[in-house]
VODREN-193229 format. One line per field, with one value per residue (C-alpha): x negated, y, z. Coordinates in pm, 1 decimal, padded with zeros to 6 digits, always signed. Example, Ala and Ser with C-alpha at 12.3 -4.5 7.8 and 13.67 -1.06 7.14 Angstrom:
u	c(-01230.0	-01367.0)
v	c(-00450.0	-00106.0)
w	c(+00780.0	+00714.0)
//
This chain:
u	c(-25039.1	-24686.5	-24701.3	-24465.7	-24165.0	-24209.9	-24501.9	-24497.9	-24766.8	-25027.2	-24880.9	-24509.0	-24648.3	-24801.5	-24507.3	-24295.8	-24179.5	-24315.9	-24679.9	-24646.0	-24567.7	-24866.5	-25098.1	-24950.7	-24994.6	-25361.1	-25391.6	-25239.4	-25308.8	-25684.8	-25594.4	-25686.4	-25369.5	-25359.4	-25081.9	-24755.9	-24855.0	-25086.8	-24819.4	-24551.3	-24797.8	-24880.0	-24491.6	-24435.6	-24739.8	-24653.2	-24286.0	-24260.6	-24512.3	-24358.4	-23993.1	-24073.9	-24291.8	-23971.2	-23744.1	-23993.2	-24028.2	-23657.7	-23616.2	-23328.7	-23069.8	-23035.9	-22989.8	-23283.5	-23486.2	-23653.5	-24008.0	-23899.2	-23874.3	-23837.9	-23779.4	-23813.6	-23972.5	-24025.9	-23613.8	-23416.0	-23142.8	-23202.7	-23459.6	-23324.3	-23423.4	-23464.6	-23256.9	-23269.1	-23176.5	-22823.4	-22735.0	-22432.4	-22438.1	-22191.2	-22416.3	-22704.6	-22472.5	-22345.3	-22648.7	-22624.0	-22352.2	-22396.9	-22211.5	-22420.7	-22195.5	-22171.9	-21901.9	-21818.3	-21500.4	-21376.2	-21114.7	-20999.3	-20717.5	-20998.2	-20928.8	-21261.6	-21304.3	-21586.7	-21610.0	-21933.0	-22106.8	-21956.7	-21600.0	-21669.7	-21776.1	-21453.0	-21221.4	-21405.3	-21375.0	-20996.7	-20957.3	-21183.2	-20967.3	-20640.4	-20790.8	-20886.2	-20521.5	-20397.8	-20630.0	-20876.5	-21204.2	-21543.6	-21498.2	-21168.1	-21099.6	-21001.9	-20894.2	-20897.9	-20681.4	-20857.5	-20971.0	-21312.4	-21219.4	-21325.8	-21056.2	-21214.3	-21582.1	-21396.5	-21215.0	-21519.8	-21740.7	-21443.9	-21421.5	-21809.4	-21806.6	-21586.1	-21768.2	-21486.6	-21560.3	-21465.4	-21336.8	-21217.8	-21048.2	-20977.8	-20618.3	-20653.9	-20625.6	-20303.4	-20116.4	-20274.5	-20605.0	-20572.5	-20423.6	-20660.4	-20920.0	-20735.7	-20533.9	-20836.7	-20963.2	-20648.7	-20689.2	-20559.3	-20503.7	-20470.2	-20582.9	-20422.4	-20341.2	-19996.3	-20146.4	-20435.3	-20462.7	-20641.2	-20723.6	-20426.8	-20161.7	-20038.2	-19984.8	-19779.6	-19903.1	-19656.2	-19459.7	-19761.4	-19858.9	-19508.0	-19565.0	-19931.1	-19793.4	-19521.5	-19746.3	-20041.9	-19874.4	-20205.4	-20143.4	-20037.4	-20023.7	-20030.9	-20205.7	-20107.7	-20290.2	-20180.5	-20380.8	-20121.6	-19845.6	-19874.8	-19622.4	-19534.6	-19231.7	-19307.2	-18976.6	-18983.4	-19339.1	-19335.0	-19531.3	-19626.8	-19750.2	-19902.6	-20257.8	-20193.2	-19964.9	-20207.8	-20495.7	-20283.4	-20491.1	-20763.4	-21058.7	-21371.4	-21656.8	-21744.1	-21810.0	-22043.9	-22054.8	-22409.1	-22390.7	-22658.5	-22844.9	-22641.3	-22311.4	-22073.8	-22036.3	-21887.4	-21701.5	-21754.4	-21613.4	-21754.0	-21575.0	-21350.4	-21316.6	-21390.9	-21171.8	-21051.7	-21326.6	-21601.8	-21602.1	-21940.9	-22031.5	-22320.7	-22473.8	-22493.2	-22862.6	-22954.2	-22740.9	-22895.5	-23255.2	-23209.4	-23027.1	-23240.1	-23532.9	-23403.6	-23283.9	-23589.6	-23852.1	-23735.8	-23545.6	-23705.9	-23361.8	-23377.1	-23131.4	-23160.6	-23037.0	-22690.1	-22643.4	-22388.7	-22299.6	-21992.6	-21824.1	-21493.7	-21445.8	-21418.1	-21807.0	-22074.0	-22228.4	-21974.4	-22130.4	-22483.2	-22390.1	-22236.0	-22544.9	-22685.6	-22532.2	-22808.9	-23078.3	-22865.0	-22795.0	-22470.7	-22272.4	-22070.8	-21750.3	-21544.2	-21227.0	-21070.6	-21173.0	-21535.9	-21391.2	-21074.5	-21001.4	-21287.8	-21613.9	-21833.6	-21652.0	-21913.7	-22207.0	-22016.4	-21951.9	-22337.6	-22424.6	-22170.9	-22287.3	-22642.0	-22678.0	-23038.6	-22970.3	-22702.6	-22605.2	-22400.6	-22332.6	-22527.0	-22204.2	-22123.7	-22476.4	-22380.6	-22048.3	-22205.7	-22420.9	-22158.7	-21945.6	-22258.9	-22304.9	-22602.7	-22584.4	-22896.4	-22813.3	-22457.1	-22503.4	-22781.3	-22942.0	-23235.4	-23196.1	-23163.1	-23473.2	-23357.7	-23086.4	-23008.1	-22817.8	-22686.0	-22380.0	-22550.6	-22895.7	-22992.9	-23067.3	-23421.7	-23231.7	-23042.1	-23388.4	-23434.0	-23111.9	-23155.6	-23500.2	-23395.2	-23036.4	-23014.5	-23354.6	-23720.1	-23879.6	-23661.2	-23724.4	-23474.1	-23442.1	-23245.7	-23157.9	-23047.6	-22925.1	-22554.7	-22284.4	-22458.1	-22726.8	-22531.4	-22846.3	-23145.7	-23397.8	-23558.8	-23531.6	-23686.5	-24026.8	-24124.8	-24499.8	-24486.5	-24423.2	-24112.2	-24151.8	-23868.8	-23651.4	-23805.7	-23665.9	-23971.0	-24044.4	-23953.1	-23833.5	-24080.9	-24036.1	-23856.0	-24080.3	-23907.8	-24038.9	-23928.7	-23927.1	-23940.2	-23713.0	-23982.4	-23991.7	-24334.4	-24385.7	-24407.3	-24515.8	-24429.2	-24187.3	-23793.1	-23678.5	-23469.1	-23481.8	-23560.7	-23661.2	-23934.2	-23907.0	-23639.5	-23499.0	-23271.9	-23003.7	-22928.3	-22552.7	-22510.2	-22247.6	-21932.4	-21584.1	-21438.7	-21720.2	-21814.7	-22095.5	-22245.6	-22244.6	-22071.3	-22317.3	-22611.3	-22467.3	-22429.8	-22780.9	-23039.7	-22910.0	-23123.7	-23456.4	-23418.8	-23539.1	-23551.2	-23288.4	-23183.5	-22999.8	-22825.4	-23010.0	-23225.2	-23505.9	-23873.9	-24158.1	-24379.2	-24731.4	-24674.9	-24505.6	-24182.9	-23883.0	-23652.1	-23304.6	-23176.1	-22842.5	-22659.5	-22810.9	-22476.5	-22385.8	-22744.1	-22705.5	-22855.0	-22865.5	-23111.4	-23221.6	-23361.3	-23247.3	-23113.8	-23021.4	-22685.3	-22830.8	-23103.1	-22828.7	-22608.5	-22907.8	-22939.3	-22561.1	-22463.7	-22725.8	-22481.2	-22284.6	-21903.1	-21965.1	-21801.0	-21914.0	-21977.1	-21945.5	-22165.7	-22067.2	-22222.2	-21958.6	-21991.9	-22046.7	-22122.8	-22329.4	-22525.1	-22434.1	-22357.2	-22385.9	-22073.4	-22051.8	-21721.9	-21711.5	-21485.5	-21518.9	-21453.7	-21101.8	-21067.4	-21416.5	-21340.1	-21560.9	-21606.5	-21870.4	-22080.8	-22086.2	-22156.2	-22447.6	-22557.9	-22518.8	-22733.0	-22995.0	-23019.0	-23051.9	-23282.4	-23604.6	-23574.3	-23514.9	-23550.7	-23325.5	-23175.0	-23027.5	-22847.6	-22471.7	-22312.1	-21972.7	-21889.0	-21545.4	-21374.3	-21138.4	-20926.2	-21048.3	-21305.3	-21184.6	-21370.7	-21377.1	-21235.4	-21571.7	-21623.5	-21841.3	-21758.0	-21675.0	-21840.5	-21776.5	-21394.6	-21399.5	-21616.4	-21348.7	-21080.2	-21256.0	-21297.2	-20960.4	-21050.5	-20868.1	-20955.8	-20883.3	-20818.7	-20710.0	-20601.2	-20973.8	-20986.3	-20892.6	-20717.5	-20649.8	-20413.8	-20735.9	-20821.4	-20524.3	-20729.4	-20982.1	-20757.5	-20707.9	-20906.1	-20926.8	-21243.6	-21381.5	-21243.5	-21449.5)
v	c(+20275.0	+20369.3	+20399.0	+20129.4	+20240.6	+19980.3	+19728.9	+19432.0	+19450.2	+19162.9	+19065.4	+19051.8	+18871.1	+18600.9	+18534.0	+18437.6	+18094.0	+18184.0	+18243.0	+17910.0	+17736.6	+17868.3	+17757.4	+17416.8	+17385.1	+17518.2	+17232.6	+16939.2	+17047.0	+17175.6	+17549.9	+17862.6	+18073.8	+18405.1	+18618.0	+18582.2	+18597.6	+18289.3	+18122.3	+18165.7	+18041.1	+17723.6	+17656.1	+17690.0	+17497.8	+17208.5	+17167.0	+16826.0	+16882.9	+17207.9	+17088.8	+16779.9	+17001.7	+17214.2	+16875.6	+16792.8	+17149.0	+17172.1	+16841.2	+16768.6	+16531.6	+16230.1	+15869.0	+15870.2	+16057.8	+15831.6	+15841.1	+16036.0	+16414.5	+16536.5	+16297.1	+16439.0	+16761.1	+16890.7	+16853.6	+17171.1	+17088.6	+16715.2	+16720.5	+16503.5	+16596.7	+16330.0	+16079.4	+15808.1	+16057.6	+16027.0	+16325.1	+16538.1	+16909.2	+16932.9	+16732.4	+16981.4	+17261.7	+17086.2	+16963.7	+17213.5	+17100.3	+17319.6	+17636.0	+17894.2	+18102.3	+17951.2	+18232.8	+18564.0	+18668.3	+19030.8	+19183.4	+19523.0	+19477.5	+19491.8	+19131.2	+18920.7	+18551.5	+18373.2	+17983.2	+17792.5	+17516.1	+17243.1	+17407.7	+17420.2	+17068.1	+16985.4	+17151.4	+17020.5	+16658.1	+16714.5	+16857.0	+16596.9	+16317.9	+16488.9	+16546.4	+16167.5	+16079.1	+16284.9	+16030.0	+16289.4	+16110.4	+16157.5	+16395.0	+16505.9	+16885.4	+17080.6	+17432.1	+17734.4	+18046.1	+18208.6	+18523.9	+18533.5	+18373.8	+18066.9	+17858.6	+17893.1	+17757.4	+17469.9	+17365.9	+17382.9	+17168.5	+16933.8	+16879.1	+16839.7	+16588.7	+16344.6	+16413.7	+16640.1	+16939.2	+17286.5	+17566.6	+17901.9	+18233.7	+18524.8	+18609.0	+18924.8	+18686.6	+18714.7	+18407.2	+18393.9	+18437.6	+18149.7	+17922.7	+18009.4	+17854.3	+17591.3	+17497.8	+17361.5	+17136.0	+16954.4	+16968.1	+16738.8	+16977.1	+17356.6	+17561.9	+17877.7	+18192.7	+18365.3	+18695.1	+18938.5	+19303.2	+19566.7	+19924.8	+19909.0	+19736.0	+19403.3	+19168.8	+18863.0	+18597.4	+18325.2	+18378.5	+18365.0	+18033.3	+17869.7	+17969.6	+17831.5	+17494.2	+17467.2	+17519.7	+17286.7	+16917.4	+16747.1	+16901.0	+16664.2	+16911.3	+17278.1	+17370.4	+17718.0	+17891.7	+18204.0	+18516.4	+18768.1	+18651.1	+18415.4	+18171.7	+18226.4	+18058.8	+17800.9	+17773.0	+17768.3	+17632.0	+17297.5	+17036.0	+17288.0	+17220.4	+17463.5	+17434.9	+17349.5	+17058.8	+16916.2	+16936.2	+16782.1	+16480.2	+16345.6	+16292.7	+16387.2	+16251.3	+16301.1	+16019.6	+16203.1	+16043.5	+15997.0	+16096.3	+16142.7	+16473.2	+16572.0	+16481.9	+16817.5	+17047.9	+17349.2	+17456.8	+17832.6	+18045.8	+18294.1	+18603.5	+18513.2	+18875.3	+18704.5	+18394.8	+18146.7	+18136.4	+17882.7	+17625.1	+17578.6	+17284.2	+17314.5	+17006.9	+16950.4	+16872.0	+17162.2	+17446.6	+17305.4	+17322.5	+17661.9	+17816.3	+17703.6	+17819.2	+18175.7	+18203.9	+18066.7	+18161.0	+18488.0	+18627.4	+18444.7	+18354.6	+18104.4	+17999.2	+18334.5	+18550.8	+18736.7	+18679.5	+18901.7	+18940.5	+19160.1	+18941.4	+18749.7	+18394.2	+18455.0	+18568.8	+18351.1	+18547.4	+18387.0	+18022.4	+18177.5	+18311.4	+17974.2	+17793.0	+18000.5	+17742.6	+17508.8	+17740.6	+17753.5	+18101.4	+18297.0	+18393.9	+18719.7	+18728.0	+19005.2	+19017.7	+19359.6	+19702.1	+19785.8	+20136.3	+20042.7	+20177.3	+20410.4	+20445.9	+20355.7	+19999.2	+19764.6	+19936.0	+19961.7	+19582.5	+19514.4	+19726.1	+19572.1	+19203.1	+19283.4	+19179.2	+19097.7	+19051.5	+19281.8	+19196.3	+19402.8	+19531.4	+19814.9	+19998.4	+19970.8	+20158.4	+20426.8	+20491.3	+20496.4	+20769.6	+20967.1	+20968.8	+21117.0	+20826.2	+20815.0	+20466.7	+20475.8	+20779.4	+20698.2	+20323.3	+20126.4	+19912.5	+19830.0	+19436.0	+19482.1	+19393.8	+19296.5	+19462.3	+19255.5	+19408.0	+19258.3	+19267.3	+19540.4	+19691.9	+19893.2	+20254.9	+20390.2	+20660.1	+20415.7	+20275.8	+20642.9	+20640.6	+20340.8	+20428.2	+20799.4	+20717.6	+20339.9	+20219.2	+20281.5	+19968.6	+19752.1	+19487.7	+19598.8	+19327.6	+19387.3	+19036.2	+18905.6	+18580.2	+18497.6	+18233.3	+18057.9	+17942.1	+18010.5	+18191.6	+18411.8	+18457.4	+18742.6	+18852.7	+18937.2	+18857.8	+18925.1	+18912.7	+19167.8	+19554.8	+19728.3	+19933.4	+20181.6	+20041.0	+19685.5	+19369.5	+19224.4	+18899.2	+18606.2	+18312.0	+18041.3	+17760.8	+17945.7	+17976.4	+18320.6	+18522.1	+18814.8	+18737.9	+18980.7	+18930.6	+18700.0	+18439.3	+18593.6	+18671.0	+19049.3	+19246.3	+19623.2	+19595.5	+19541.0	+19188.6	+18896.5	+18736.6	+18371.1	+18057.6	+17832.2	+17527.9	+17344.7	+17422.0	+17214.8	+17467.9	+17440.8	+17360.9	+16992.9	+17088.4	+17270.7	+17097.6	+16946.9	+16990.5	+16612.7	+16626.7	+16927.0	+17147.0	+17471.3	+17434.9	+17437.0	+17737.2	+17928.0	+17919.9	+17760.6	+17875.3	+18192.1	+18005.6	+17627.4	+17425.0	+17767.3	+17909.3	+18265.4	+18423.3	+18729.0	+19016.0	+19274.0	+19288.6	+19387.9	+19253.7	+19518.6	+19526.8	+19473.0	+19128.8	+19288.3	+19271.5	+19558.7	+19455.3	+19698.5	+19551.4	+19287.9	+19174.0	+19189.0	+19520.6	+19660.1	+19989.2	+20003.0	+20356.4	+20376.8	+20026.6	+20097.9	+19886.1	+20070.7	+19906.0	+20051.2	+20069.1	+20328.0	+20569.1	+20500.9	+20569.1	+20917.4	+20989.2	+20913.6	+21121.9	+21416.3	+21593.6	+21534.5	+21206.7	+20897.4	+20610.5	+20573.3	+20327.8	+20351.2	+20177.2	+20179.0	+20286.2	+20192.6	+20526.6	+20636.1	+20317.1	+20325.3	+20312.1	+20607.2	+20629.1	+20691.7	+20764.6	+20776.8	+20920.9	+20899.2	+21243.4	+21337.4	+21434.1	+21802.9	+21808.6	+21889.3	+21747.7	+22069.1	+22158.7	+22278.4	+21968.5	+21750.3	+21951.3	+21883.1	+21504.5	+21549.3	+21744.5	+21452.1	+21207.6	+21328.8	+21425.5	+21086.4	+20859.5	+20969.8	+21160.2	+20831.5	+20789.6	+21096.4	+21037.9	+21163.5	+21163.2	+21229.5	+21172.4	+21180.6	+20877.2	+20823.8	+20472.9	+20204.2	+19860.9	+19579.7	+19227.1	+19071.8	+19032.6	+19422.7	+19424.5	+19695.2	+19534.4	+19719.4	+19455.9	+19499.3	+19869.8	+19833.7	+19600.2	+19875.5	+20145.9	+19931.3	+19819.5	+19451.7	+19247.9	+19195.7	+18807.0	+18767.6	+19082.9	+18844.9	+18833.3	+19193.5	+19356.1	+19673.2	+19566.2	+19864.8	+20068.3	+19949.1	+20136.1	+20467.0	+20387.2	+20312.2	+20553.6	+20823.7	+21133.6	+21252.9	+20922.4	+20967.5	+21285.9)
w	c(-05065.0	-04889.3	-04535.6	-04369.4	-04179.0	-03924.3	-03838.6	-03587.7	-03313.8	-03305.7	-02984.6	-03164.4	-03457.5	-03242.2	-03049.7	-03372.6	-03452.0	-03810.6	-03668.2	-03471.4	-03788.8	-03978.4	-03700.8	-03717.1	-04107.6	-04041.1	-03792.6	-03964.4	-04326.7	-04280.6	-04427.1	-04289.3	-04348.7	-04187.2	-04343.6	-04500.2	-04866.6	-04792.8	-04608.4	-04893.2	-05167.7	-04953.4	-04911.3	-05270.6	-05393.6	-05135.4	-05130.4	-05014.7	-04725.9	-04634.2	-04623.0	-04435.2	-04175.4	-04138.4	-04071.6	-03786.0	-03654.9	-03626.7	-03482.4	-03701.3	-03538.5	-03800.6	-03816.3	-04040.1	-04251.6	-04499.2	-04664.2	-04969.9	-04947.3	-05309.2	-05613.5	-05945.2	-05846.4	-06213.0	-06282.0	-06239.2	-06195.8	-06120.7	-05838.7	-05532.3	-05171.9	-04884.3	-05087.4	-04778.0	-04531.3	-04328.6	-04100.8	-03998.8	-04021.3	-03715.2	-03513.7	-03561.4	-03478.8	-03128.7	-03008.7	-02721.6	-02466.1	-02172.4	-02024.5	-02241.0	-02434.6	-02790.5	-02933.6	-02803.9	-02988.5	-03043.0	-03260.8	-03326.5	-03063.8	-02798.4	-02705.0	-02578.9	-02554.2	-02456.3	-02548.2	-02421.0	-02583.2	-02372.4	-02456.5	-02848.3	-02824.9	-02676.8	-02906.3	-03188.2	-03059.2	-03024.5	-03377.2	-03530.2	-03365.7	-03505.0	-03853.4	-03872.2	-03755.4	-04035.4	-04264.2	-04326.1	-04418.3	-04601.5	-04905.8	-04839.7	-04829.2	-04545.0	-04623.3	-04394.8	-04448.5	-04142.0	-03977.6	-03818.5	-03480.8	-03285.6	-03475.7	-03796.5	-03665.2	-03445.9	-03796.1	-03993.8	-03743.8	-03694.1	-04081.2	-04107.8	-03835.0	-04045.1	-04387.9	-04504.1	-04729.4	-04579.3	-04785.0	-04652.0	-04771.8	-04526.8	-04490.2	-04680.1	-04989.6	-05172.4	-05270.7	-05627.9	-05492.0	-05246.7	-05513.0	-05767.5	-05501.6	-05293.1	-05588.5	-05737.9	-05487.2	-05347.3	-04963.9	-04736.6	-04453.1	-04457.7	-04122.7	-04105.9	-03892.4	-03832.9	-03928.2	-03857.6	-03798.1	-03999.1	-03911.1	-03636.4	-03878.8	-03799.4	-04105.7	-04082.1	-04307.1	-04248.7	-04550.0	-04756.1	-04582.2	-04692.4	-05048.8	-05029.5	-04874.1	-05125.4	-05421.9	-05325.6	-05321.1	-05176.0	-04822.1	-04518.0	-04262.2	-04243.1	-03873.2	-03767.5	-03485.8	-03291.0	-03381.3	-03424.4	-03190.5	-02865.9	-02971.6	-03364.0	-03503.7	-03785.2	-03931.6	-04303.9	-04327.3	-04503.4	-04290.1	-04048.1	-03683.0	-03401.1	-03322.0	-02982.5	-03064.5	-03335.8	-03077.8	-02803.2	-02735.7	-02503.7	-02732.6	-02563.8	-02785.3	-03142.4	-03379.1	-03600.3	-03954.5	-04076.4	-04452.8	-04728.4	-04735.7	-05064.0	-04933.5	-04972.0	-04685.9	-04831.5	-05143.6	-05178.1	-05459.1	-05725.6	-05733.5	-06003.9	-06158.9	-06509.8	-06475.6	-06221.3	-05947.8	-06000.7	-05694.4	-05593.1	-05397.1	-05120.8	-04943.6	-04568.9	-04562.2	-04791.2	-04611.7	-04262.5	-04362.1	-04544.0	-04284.6	-03984.7	-04185.1	-04247.1	-03900.7	-03691.9	-03927.0	-04117.6	-03833.6	-03532.0	-03364.2	-03073.4	-02812.8	-02626.0	-02904.0	-02931.2	-03331.3	-03505.3	-03847.6	-03969.7	-04215.7	-04315.4	-04340.6	-04731.0	-04774.8	-04755.6	-04476.4	-04235.5	-04321.3	-04277.7	-03924.7	-03823.5	-03880.6	-03567.4	-03350.3	-03476.5	-03273.1	-02975.2	-03008.3	-02895.3	-03196.6	-03182.5	-03384.1	-03474.3	-03708.1	-03820.5	-03951.3	-03841.0	-03785.4	-03569.0	-03300.4	-03378.3	-03589.0	-03324.8	-03243.3	-03376.6	-03216.4	-02881.2	-02890.9	-02955.3	-02673.4	-02439.9	-02546.3	-02556.2	-02937.2	-03052.4	-03426.0	-03579.8	-03948.2	-04179.5	-04533.9	-04707.2	-04753.8	-04391.8	-04302.1	-04571.9	-04422.6	-04074.0	-04195.7	-04373.6	-04061.3	-03881.4	-03632.4	-03411.0	-03257.8	-03099.6	-02903.7	-02841.9	-02678.9	-02536.6	-02833.1	-02609.3	-02658.2	-03053.8	-03246.2	-03604.9	-03838.0	-04138.9	-04444.8	-04753.8	-05008.4	-05220.6	-05250.8	-04928.8	-05050.5	-04968.0	-04786.0	-04547.8	-04433.3	-04323.9	-04135.4	-03968.8	-03818.9	-03712.5	-03597.1	-03481.8	-03365.2	-03404.8	-03329.0	-03535.2	-03835.0	-04092.0	-04314.0	-04631.4	-04775.3	-05111.3	-05252.8	-05249.9	-05293.8	-05532.1	-05288.7	-04963.2	-04856.9	-04965.2	-05216.9	-05053.7	-04695.3	-04371.2	-04227.3	-03860.8	-03942.2	-04210.3	-04243.4	-04358.8	-04651.8	-04765.6	-05017.9	-05029.8	-04916.3	-04701.8	-04872.8	-05091.9	-04881.3	-04775.5	-05007.0	-05268.0	-05609.5	-05655.1	-05960.1	-06197.2	-06554.4	-06846.7	-07161.1	-07285.9	-06983.3	-06873.4	-06485.0	-06411.7	-06083.9	-06079.3	-06367.1	-06381.7	-06501.4	-06416.7	-06074.4	-06117.4	-05921.0	-06082.5	-05859.7	-05679.4	-05358.5	-05100.9	-05106.6	-05479.1	-05549.4	-05603.0	-05878.1	-05943.9	-05860.4	-06152.3	-06380.3	-06412.0	-06659.6	-06521.4	-06823.5	-06647.6	-06369.4	-06632.5	-06834.7	-06507.7	-06395.5	-06654.7	-07001.5	-07005.9	-06916.5	-06959.4	-06653.0	-06464.5	-06213.9	-06345.6	-06046.8	-06247.9	-06060.4	-06199.6	-05977.4	-05924.8	-05728.1	-05557.0	-05465.7	-05106.1	-05190.1	-05144.4	-05378.3	-05515.2	-05642.4	-05894.6	-05978.4	-06119.6	-06455.6	-06633.0	-06498.3	-06662.4	-06840.9	-07197.4	-07325.4	-07622.3	-07564.6	-07223.4	-06943.9	-06629.3	-06284.9	-06160.5	-05821.6	-05942.2	-06004.4	-05701.2	-05468.1	-05589.9	-05660.8	-05300.3	-05159.5	-05286.5	-05019.0	-05073.5	-05267.8	-05064.9	-05335.0	-05699.1	-05970.6	-06308.3	-06647.5	-06988.8	-07255.6	-07614.2	-07806.5	-08120.4	-08210.1	-07863.9	-07507.0	-07279.6	-06891.4	-06737.0	-06355.1	-06166.5	-05813.2	-05521.2	-05338.6	-04968.7	-04876.5	-04988.6	-05190.5	-05569.5	-05856.7	-06047.7	-06298.4	-06012.9	-05840.6	-06170.9	-06231.0	-05850.1	-05937.8	-06273.0	-06076.5	-05812.5	-06057.0	-06319.4	-06115.4	-05917.8	-06233.8	-06617.2	-06811.5	-06958.1	-06613.7	-06613.0	-06676.3	-07005.2	-06814.7	-06445.4	-06359.5	-06034.4	-05929.7	-05624.5	-05571.6	-05684.1	-05712.2	-05527.2	-05463.1	-05150.8	-05014.3	-05057.6	-05382.3	-05652.1	-06008.1	-06267.5	-06528.9	-06482.8	-06506.5	-06803.2	-06947.9	-06871.0	-07035.8	-07360.8	-07377.9	-07296.4	-07053.9	-06690.5	-06658.3	-06291.2	-06094.0	-05794.5	-05705.5	-05634.3	-05285.8	-05454.2	-05823.3	-05875.3	-05856.8	-06199.3	-06355.6	-06262.3	-06527.5	-06852.2	-07106.9	-06972.5	-07206.6	-07083.8	-07236.1	-07581.7	-07628.5)
//
């Protein structure tokens, strides 16, 4: 058996909230659970008992819970959770009202602000009052064109307190990208920033806000807060009002609306690279219970933690981070480039603020390694106990880097789920070891499995990541999909009655999970399915390679593997370097993984949340249209892949 990279001590295990829950289950249900595998099995086999227990364990703030926990448990979709419950997400986030820091806010301009729980409550109260005065009520949409600042969290919580639905984009979204999203949901109020900074450059967004306001007729007010300038002029923005003026009232109490468990909290968006983004509706109750489970049990977050995730408000990890308020933790927010003003910025902030849980992307950790950073030697990370990574599969080599250069005694949790469930299917576990290249476990209460092409469960082999039983954070549907056809087609068309997530994955003998890439990007040379992550892992070990993208090109009645690489400045992709790449791939995978073509490109296209877009590149290579270039952060990069002579031979 492979030796673990990290194991929690017995003392550490017995101090976790997960261990305490396991003991409670043993007492109250007459079980004898002793490890995570048994706990997970019990949670899946007794869904109603498990989620009812979590409601009590987390002391959910609610007007009532009701007797029923799960109705129609065999219907997927169609199962209903806590149908008699009445609660409010914001009430659960704002139960703490003392002077303890709720938010510590940093940006690349080296500004720092601290907002206590008491101050956060007061700000939410004033904004909720103003929104209500604007006519915002249950079910109305409030949209945010916002950086990762306190304003975004205040706006979300104020909206949720009224039962309004929050939806956000980060300010680097272009006009069409915003309109493709907010234009579908008809928001009543837009909360927007006057600008933002990226890598030292100031970007004014007021002209874009004016265009958005002119294009969305449903807007009653456009509330603009100062982020770039201290007092931005709002001339030319229809229906605009300054944040300070909008919040100029004496409200001091929040009338939290008690709403059904399935009442909508968020509208999130699919990447939109194959058409107009899908508007995914997430419930207040499902989001609340699932996030508290993942924070308190899988990450062991409590009121003493300082919790950071490097994210924008256009990525679901921001929504996930916000729920840390429900545990009474301090949230650290950062907006800007993670490498501005210097490559060590985030680690220095983590050190200064005593961060205990640090979340980021796999690409960021890889970039730190390529920069030669050794955060554990450069700053004091002694409070840090958990490092979370998502966005793409965390390569095996990044596990080595974390334990060598960041911290030895650390729970490294590669986590995976997505916008579709606003949470995780596989994630960390503070009572289990960490194995190289593996996500530690399947989430509690989540009947996660891997199916082969025939719908049979497999372990140790690759297949489709599925969930075979209902879970509370399933979307309640898509916006403008009244009969649910698009919703069912998105998740239940592969295996009827089974959620198919679209990940190509593997269950390991340790009870862990390996993600090999997206199912729709899987390569198929000679009929053999290959996950792109298997190739990236090897290629990006090669000196001089910054990043790579792999597709399958239709060729001579088969598919050949084509690899595009972005090289470091002044490094040339010559035949010797191509041979080095092939020599790295072949012995660590199979001969079928070895690219038939290796081509250098100056840039690799990615979504606004930073994910590379293999399907869009594949379409360009085959002369097929890319339906929605506005979903990309750098759409001009697609032109680098069109009509390449090397792919015609």
